[in-house]
C-alpha positions in Angstrom: 0.0 0.0 0.0 2.8 2.4 0.9 4.6 1.7 -2.4 1.4 2.2 -4.3 0.8 5.6 -2.7 4.3 6.6 -3.5 3.7 5.8 -7.2 0.7 8.1 -7.0 2.9 10.8 -5.6 5.5 10.3 -8.3 2.8 10.5 -11.0 1.6 13.8 -9.7 4.9 15.3 -10.6 4.1 15.2 -14.3 1.0 17.5 -14.1 2.6 19.6 -11.4 5.6 20.2 -13.8 3.2 22.1 -16.1 2.7 24.8 -13.4 5.8 26.8 -14.2 4.3 27.6 -17.6 1.3 29.2 -15.9 3.7 31.0 -13.5 5.7 32.4 -16.4 2.8 33.7 -18.4 0.9 35.1 -15.5 4.0 36.7 -14.0 4.9 38.4 -17.3 1.3 39.4 -17.7 1.3 41.1 -14.3 4.6 42.8 -15.0 3.2 44.3 -18.2 0.0 45.3 -16.5 1.8 47.0 -13.7 3.6 49.3 -16.1 0.6 49.7 -18.4 2.5 48.1 -21.3 0.7 46.4 -24.2 -2.5 45.6 -22.1 -3.8 43.2 -24.9 -0.7 41.0 -24.5 -0.9 41.2 -20.7 -4.5 40.0 -20.8 -3.6 37.3 -23.3 -0.8 36.0 -21.1 -2.9 36.1 -17.9 -5.6 34.1 -19.7 -3.1 31.6 -20.9 -1.7 31.0 -17.4 -5.2 30.8 -15.9 -6.2 28.1 -18.4 -3.6 25.8 -16.8 -4.4 26.7 -13.2 -8.1 26.4 -13.7 -7.9 23.0 -15.3 -5.3 21.4 -13.0 -7.8 18.6 -12.0 -8.0 17.3 -15.5 -4.2 17.5 -15.8 -4.0 15.4 -12.7 -6.4 12.8 -14.2 -4.4 12.5 -17.4 -0.9 12.7 -15.7 -1.7 10.1 -13.1 -3.3 7.7 -15.6 -0.2 7.9 -17.7 2.3 7.8 -14.8 0.6 4.8 -13.1 0.2 2.8 -16.3 2.8 0.0 -16.9 3.6 1.0 -20.4 3.2 4.8 -20.3 1.0 4.6 -23.4 -1.1 7.5 -24.8 -4.2 5.2 -24.4 -3.7 5.4 -20.7 -3.8 9.2 -20.8 -7.0 9.1 -22.9 -8.5 6.7 -20.3 -7.7 9.3 -17.6 -9.4 12.0 -19.6 -12.4 9.8 -20.3 -12.8 8.9 -16.6 -12.6 12.5 -15.5 -15.2 13.7 -18.1 -17.6 10.9 -17.1 -17.6 11.6 -13.3 -17.6 15.3 -13.5 -20.5 15.3 -16.0 -22.6 12.6 -14.2 -22.1 14.3 -10.8 -22.3 17.9 -11.9 -24.7 20.1 -10.0 -27.0 20.3 -13.0 -27.1 16.5 -13.3 -27.6 15.9 -9.6 -30.5 18.4 -9.6 -32.2 16.3 -12.3 -31.7 13.1 -10.4 -33.2 14.6 -7.2 -35.9 16.6 -8.9 -34.7 19.9 -7.3 -33.4 23.2 -8.4 -29.7 23.6 -9.1 -29.4 26.1 -6.3 -30.6 23.5 -3.8 -28.0 20.9 -4.7 -25.4 20.0 -2.0 -22.4 22.3 -2.5 -20.1 19.3 -2.7 -21.4 18.7 -6.3 -20.7 22.3 -7.3 -17.0 21.5 -6.8 -16.9 18.0 -8.3 -14.2 19.0 -10.8 -11.5 19.2 -8.1 -8.0 17.9 -7.6 -9.2 14.9 -5.6 -11.6 13.7 -8.3 -8.9 14.3 -10.9 -6.5 12.1 -8.9 -9.2 9.4 -8.4 -10.0 9.4 -12.1 -6.3 8.9 -13.0 -6.0 6.0 -10.5 -9.0 4.2 -11.8 -8.1 4.8 -15.4 -4.6 3.5 -14.9 -6.0 0.3 -13.2 -8.3 -0.2 -16.2 -5.5 0.3 -18.6 -3.2 -2.2 -16.8 -6.0 -4.7 -16.6 -7.6 -4.5 -20.0 -5.1 -3.1 -22.5 -4.0 -6.6 -23.6 -7.4 -8.3 -23.5 -8.6 -9.8 -26.8 -12.3 -9.9 -27.3 -14.2 -12.3 -29.5 -13.8 -11.7 -33.2 -17.1 -9.9 -33.6 -15.9 -7.3 -31.1 -12.2 -7.4 -32.1 -12.1 -3.8 -33.0 -12.6 -2.8 -29.4 -9.8 -5.1 -28.1 -6.5 -4.2 -26.5 -5.7 -0.5 -25.9 -9.1 0.6 -27.3 -10.8 -1.3 -24.5 -9.0 0.7 -21.8 -10.9 4.0 -22.1 -14.2 2.1 -22.6 -13.7 0.2 -19.4 -12.5 3.4 -17.7 -15.8 5.0 -18.5 -17.7 2.0 -17.2 -15.6 2.0 -14.0 -16.2 5.7 -13.4 -19.9 5.2 -13.9 -19.9 2.7 -11.0 -17.6 5.0 -9.0 -20.0 7.9 -9.6 -22.8 5.9 -8.1 -20.7 5.4 -4.9 -19.5 9.0 -4.9 -23.1 10.2 -5.2 -23.6 9.0 -1.6 -20.1 9.4 0.0 -18.7 12.4 -1.8 -20.8 14.9 0.2 -19.5 13.3 3.4 -15.8 13.3 2.1 -16.2 16.8 0.9 -17.5 18.0 4.2 -14.7 16.3 6.1 -12.1 17.9 3.8 -13.7 21.3 4.2 -13.9 20.9 8.0 -10.2 19.9 8.1 -9.3 23.0 6.0 -11.4 25.2 8.1 -9.8 23.9 11.3 -6.3 24.8 9.9 -7.6 28.1 8.6 -9.0 29.0 12.0 -5.6 28.4 13.6 -4.3 31.2 11.4 -0.5 31.4 11.5 -0.2 28.4 13.8 -2.1 26.4 11.2 0.3 27.5 8.5 3.2 26.4 10.7 1.7 23.0 11.4 1.1 22.5 7.7 4.6 23.5 6.9 6.1 21.0 9.4 3.9 18.1 8.2 4.7 19.0 4.6 8.4 18.3 5.2 7.9 15.2 7.4 6.0 13.6 4.5 8.8 14.1 2.0 10.4 10.7 2.5 7.1 8.9 1.6 6.3 11.2 -1.4 2.9 11.7 0.2 3.4 15.5 0.8 1.6 16.0 -2.5 -1.6 14.7 -1.0 -1.4 17.1 1.9 -0.5 20.0 -0.5 -3.7 19.4 -2.6 -5.8 20.3 0.4 -4.2 23.7 0.9 -2.8 24.6 -2.5 -5.6 23.5 -4.7 -9.4 23.6 -4.7 -10.1 20.4 -2.8 -11.3 22.0 0.4 -12.0 25.5 -0.9 -8.6 27.0 0.2 -7.0 27.0 -3.3 -4.1 29.0 -2.1 -2.1 28.8 -5.3 -5.0 29.5 -7.7 -6.3 32.4 -5.6 -2.8 33.9 -5.3 -2.2 34.0 -9.0 -5.8 35.1 -9.7 -5.2 37.8 -7.0 -8.3 36.8 -5.1 -9.0 36.8 -1.4 -7.5 39.0 1.3 -4.1 40.7 1.0 -1.8 39.3 3.6 -3.8 36.1 3.9 -3.9 34.6 0.4 -0.5 32.9 -0.1 0.0 32.1 3.6 0.4 28.4 2.9 3.2 29.2 0.4 5.1 32.3 1.6 7.1 30.7 4.5 8.5 28.1 2.1 10.7 30.8 0.3 12.9 31.6 3.3 13.4 27.9 3.9 14.1 26.8 0.4 16.1 29.8 -0.8 18.1 30.5 2.3 17.6 28.0 5.2 18.4 24.7 3.4 21.4 26.1 1.4 22.8 27.4 4.7 22.3 23.9 6.2 24.2 22.6 3.2 27.1 24.9 4.0 27.1 23.5 7.5 27.2 19.9 6.2 30.1 20.8 3.9 32.1 22.4 6.7 31.6 19.5 9.0 32.7 16.9 6.4 36.1 15.2 6.9 39.0 17.1 5.1 39.6 14.3 2.6 35.8 14.3 1.7 35.2 18.0 1.4 35.9 18.2 -2.4 33.2 15.5 -3.0 30.7 16.8 -0.5 31.3 20.4 -1.6 30.3 19.6 -5.2 27.2 17.8 -4.0 26.1 20.5 -1.5 26.8 23.3 -4.0 24.7 21.6 -6.7 21.8 20.7 -4.4 21.8 24.1 -2.6 21.8 26.0 -5.9 18.9 23.8 -7.1 16.9 24.6 -3.9 17.6 28.3 -4.1 16.9 28.8 -7.8 14.1 26.3 -8.5 12.8 25.3 -5.0 13.5 21.6 -5.6 14.8 20.5 -2.3 14.6 16.8 -2.4 18.2 16.2 -3.6 19.5 18.1 -0.6 17.0 16.7 1.9 17.6 13.1 0.9 21.3 13.6 1.3 20.9 13.7 5.1 17.4 12.6 6.1 18.2 8.9 6.5 21.8 9.2 7.7 20.8 11.9 10.2 17.0 11.7 10.8 17.1 13.9 13.9 18.5 16.7 11.6 15.6 16.2 9.2 13.1 16.4 12.0 14.6 19.7 13.1 14.5 20.9 9.5 10.8 20.1 9.4 10.2 22.0 12.6 12.2 25.0 11.3 10.0 25.0 8.1 7.0 25.2 10.4 8.6 28.1 12.2 9.3 29.9 8.9 5.7 29.4 7.8 4.4 30.6 11.1 6.4 33.8 11.1 5.6 34.7 7.5 1.9 34.1 8.2 1.9 36.0 11.5 3.3 39.1 9.9 1.2 38.7 6.7 4.2 38.5 4.4 3.0 36.7 1.3 4.3 35.6 -2.0 3.3 32.6 -4.1 4.6 30.0 -6.5 3.4 27.7 -9.2 6.1 25.1 -9.1 8.1 25.6 -5.9 9.4 28.3 -3.7 12.6 29.2 -5.5 14.0 32.4 -7.0 12.2 32.0 -10.3 8.7 31.9 -8.7 9.7 34.5 -6.2 10.5 37.0 -8.9 7.4 36.2 -10.9 5.2 36.7 -7.9 6.5 40.2 -7.0 4.1 41.9 -9.3 1.0 39.9 -8.4 -1.3 42.6 -6.7 -2.2 40.4 -3.7 1.4 39.8 -2.7 2.1 41.6 0.6 5.5 42.8 1.6 7.3 39.9 -0.2 10.6 41.6 0.3 10.3 40.8 4.0 10.6 37.1 3.1 14.2 37.9 2.0 14.9 39.4 5.4 13.3 36.3 7.1 15.3 34.2 4.7 18.6 35.7 6.0 17.5 35.1 9.6 16.6 31.5 8.7 19.9 31.0 7.0 21.7 31.9 10.3 19.4 29.7 12.3 19.8 26.7 10.0 23.6 27.1 9.9 23.9 27.4 13.7 21.5 24.6 14.4 22.9 22.2 11.8 26.5 22.9 12.9 25.6 22.4 16.6 23.7 19.1 16.0 26.2 17.6 13.7 29.1 18.3 16.1 27.2 17.6 19.4 25.6 14.3 18.3 28.3 13.3 15.8 25.7 12.9 13.1 26.8 11.0 10.0 26.0 13.6 7.4 27.6 13.3 4.0 31.4 13.3 4.2 31.6 12.1 7.8 31.3 8.4 7.2 34.6 6.7 7.8 33.9 3.9 5.4 32.6 6.0 2.5 34.6 5.9 -0.7 35.4 9.0 -2.7 33.7 9.2 -6.1 36.3 8.8 -8.9 36.9 11.5 -11.4 34.4 11.4 -14.3 34.7 12.3 -17.9 33.8 15.9 -18.8 31.4 14.7 -21.5 27.9 14.8 -19.9 26.8 11.6 -21.7 29.8 9.7 -20.4 29.2 11.1 -17.0 25.6 9.8 -16.9 26.7 6.5 -18.4 29.4 6.1 -15.8 26.9 6.9 -13.0 24.4 4.5 -14.4 26.9 1.7 -14.6 28.0 2.2 -11.0 24.4 2.3 -9.8 23.7 -0.9 -11.7 26.7 -2.6 -10.1 25.5 -1.5 -6.7 22.1 -3.0 -7.4 23.7 -6.3 -8.6 22.8 -5.7 -12.2 19.6 -6.0 -14.2 19.2 -9.6 -13.1 18.2 -8.2 -9.7 15.9 -5.5 -11.0 12.2 -6.1 -11.7 11.2 -2.6 -12.8 12.8 0.8 -13.1 11.0 4.1 -13.0 11.8 7.7 -12.0 10.3 10.9 -10.8 11.7 14.4 -10.5 14.8 13.4 -8.5 14.7 9.7 -7.7 15.2 6.4 -9.4 12.3 4.1 -8.2 13.2 0.4 -8.4 11.5 -2.8 -7.6 14.2 -5.5 -7.0 14.3 -9.2 -6.4 16.8 -9.5 -3.5 17.4 -6.5 -1.2 20.4 -8.2 0.4 22.2 -8.1 -2.9 22.2 -4.3 -2.9 25.6 -2.8 -2.2 24.9 0.6 -0.6 28.6 1.4 -0.3 29.0 0.9 -4.1 25.9 3.0 -4.8 27.3 5.9 -2.8 30.4 6.0 -5.0 28.1 7.1 -7.8 27.8 10.5 -6.1 24.1 10.0 -5.3 22.2 12.2 -2.8 20.8 9.3 -0.8 19.2 5.9 -0.7 15.6 5.1 0.6 14.7 1.5 1.2 10.9 1.4 1.2 10.5 -2.3 2.0 12.1 -5.7 1.1 11.4 -5.2 -2.7 11.4 -1.4 -3.3 14.3 1.0 -3.2 14.8 4.6 -4.2 18.1 6.0 -5.4 18.1 9.8 -5.1 20.1 11.1 -8.1 18.9 14.7 -8.5 17.2 16.7 -11.3 19.1 14.9 -14.0 17.7 11.5 -13.0 16.1 11.0 -16.4 19.4 10.8 -18.2 20.8 8.3 -15.7 17.7 6.2 -16.1 18.1 6.3 -19.9 21.7 5.2 -19.6 20.6 2.3 -17.3 18.0 1.2 -19.8 20.7 1.1 -22.5 22.7 -1.4 -20.4 19.9 -4.0 -20.4 
């Protein structure tokens, strides 16, 4: 079950990756509007970005259906779209009003928001299961045209019809629970933002933070913090409170923690650790992708990761308490910070930089103190760790070499059942975990290793994971 949920989290990365496009177009549009330049183009760009934000649920349905399918085939994506269209039409407020013989205005509010992220995710999951189950089924000759991959979207529609019947009764209950949960956190104000921020980080190892994010960032429970921020809706100083505190942590706090990790490494390991920390810290600062850095220490020094989660909550709490807000479409890095500056509802975003400098000092002092005091085995402090050999300057050769070392550490393709990847990690299902050589894997310069269970392991490579996976597939 845990592995299955992680696959869902990985599949969510595909549609979420579309968000920077929305951020770019909306950000440029707001910049143009703020200086009264070419208003037609500004309006055009804002509309283009809103088209992505407003249709994120259907992107979830398509992306998850594709990501969860075994063959990553276009028919799976079509199945996801079919499933989403069926459920959102069958359970629309207009349709429900017809079933119940009442006016549309009297329909339970849950059905007004049936086209939400949760329904998109559910549609994608069901569609992927239908594709995996029916894409290779051969029907009798008279129905042969509908066999194989053509059968997948058909069965997805049938499955979603059945799911719609169930949702007709349980969705109002689920919706109400989600809204109540969101309202509880919202009523806590800055404290709620802090609790959310801490839980967000604590869920990173499982990949389930995306599920928590959907409650606050998207329109699952009516909060829709990302959508409202970029649409400049809501209350200034409030909209964006579930995003703002991430900027000081991702742009300043974690990079400062990386500096502390580098400085506490053994002298003979500093060159290797320095290159790793520099790359992951820059990635966190510039793009807001923090997983390569976090995975480099969360398992070798879990106490440090827990403190990091707590400090994230503190950053979120302070930003929300002082009503300093900014927003992002992809993650809380420099790119999204700059794009959000001209969004009218952003409130004193420059103060997030001040908070960021403070958080950098806190992270550096706390990380240094904990590593020294408790002798935490952060990167470069392991006595038995081998130094990564020099690699060829040619990027293709570099990825090929890393892929070969990783394969050796996994005991080759004979020990691998399946290979997949997300934004930063190789996700592998293997035959024998005891044949995995972690020491060998570390010589590939990876950011970390995450053993899920006796059959599943994650190798954290970084944002160039696709190229390493491609090279591994070439070695089959």
